[in-house]
C-alpha positions in Angstrom: -126.7 62.9 69.3 -127.7 60.6 66.5 -125.4 57.8 65.4 -125.5 55.9 62.1 -123.4 53.2 60.5 -121.3 54.1 57.6 -123.4 52.0 55.2 -126.5 53.8 56.2 -124.8 57.1 55.9 -123.5 56.3 52.4 -126.9 55.1 51.1 -128.9 57.9 52.7 -126.3 60.7 52.6 -128.5 63.3 51.0 -131.3 62.7 53.5 -128.7 62.7 56.4 -127.3 66.0 55.3 -130.7 67.6 55.0 -131.7 66.4 58.4 -128.5 67.7 60.0 -129.0 71.1 58.3 -132.7 71.2 59.3 -132.3 70.2 62.9 -128.8 71.7 63.5 -127.8 68.6 65.4 -124.6 66.7 64.4 -124.7 63.0 63.5 -121.9 60.6 64.3 -121.0 58.1 61.6 -119.6 54.9 62.9 -117.7 52.0 61.3 -118.2 48.7 63.1 -119.2 50.5 66.2 -116.2 52.9 66.3 -116.6 56.6 65.7 -115.4 57.6 62.2 -116.6 61.1 61.3 -119.1 63.7 62.5 -121.5 65.3 60.1 -122.4 68.7 61.5 -124.2 71.8 60.1 -122.1 74.5 58.4 -121.6 77.7 60.4 -123.9 80.6 59.6 -122.4 82.8 56.9 -120.0 80.2 55.5 -119.7 80.6 51.8 -121.2 84.1 51.7 -119.7 86.6 49.3 -117.4 89.0 51.1 -117.6 92.0 48.8 -116.0 94.1 51.5 -112.9 92.0 51.5 -112.6 92.1 47.7 -113.1 95.9 47.7 -110.3 96.3 50.3 -108.0 94.1 48.2 -108.7 96.2 45.1 -108.0 99.4 47.0 -104.8 98.0 48.4 -103.7 96.9 44.9 -104.5 100.3 43.5 -102.3 102.0 46.2 -99.4 99.6 46.1 -99.0 98.5 42.5 -96.4 100.6 40.7 -94.8 100.6 37.3 -94.6 96.9 36.7 -95.6 95.3 40.0 -94.9 95.4 43.7 -91.1 95.5 43.3 -90.3 98.4 40.8 -86.6 98.4 42.0 -86.2 94.8 40.8 -87.6 95.8 37.4 -85.2 98.8 37.3 -82.3 96.5 38.0 -83.4 94.0 35.4 -83.5 96.8 32.8 -80.1 98.1 33.8 -77.1 97.3 31.7 -75.0 96.4 34.8 -76.0 92.8 34.6 -76.6 90.8 37.8 -77.1 93.1 40.8 -75.9 90.3 43.1 -72.4 90.4 41.5 -71.8 94.0 42.3 
């Protein structure tokens, strides 16, 4: 595993990130010889669009949304002239 000092990591951060992404090997950043952070490649698929999840959410919303939201009974109580339903 490659190790670099924090000053070098700061001054060459772009190159460090490109090297980690290219080689797939993590780099340990140290401060005064003590481990501080690890720069490692991102997992495959991270940040990809998940259209399937969005489609499932839209389908769920279409099936569960009613008159004025998820809780139509609350909206009915709010519109009722009886006042506060907790006082009944």
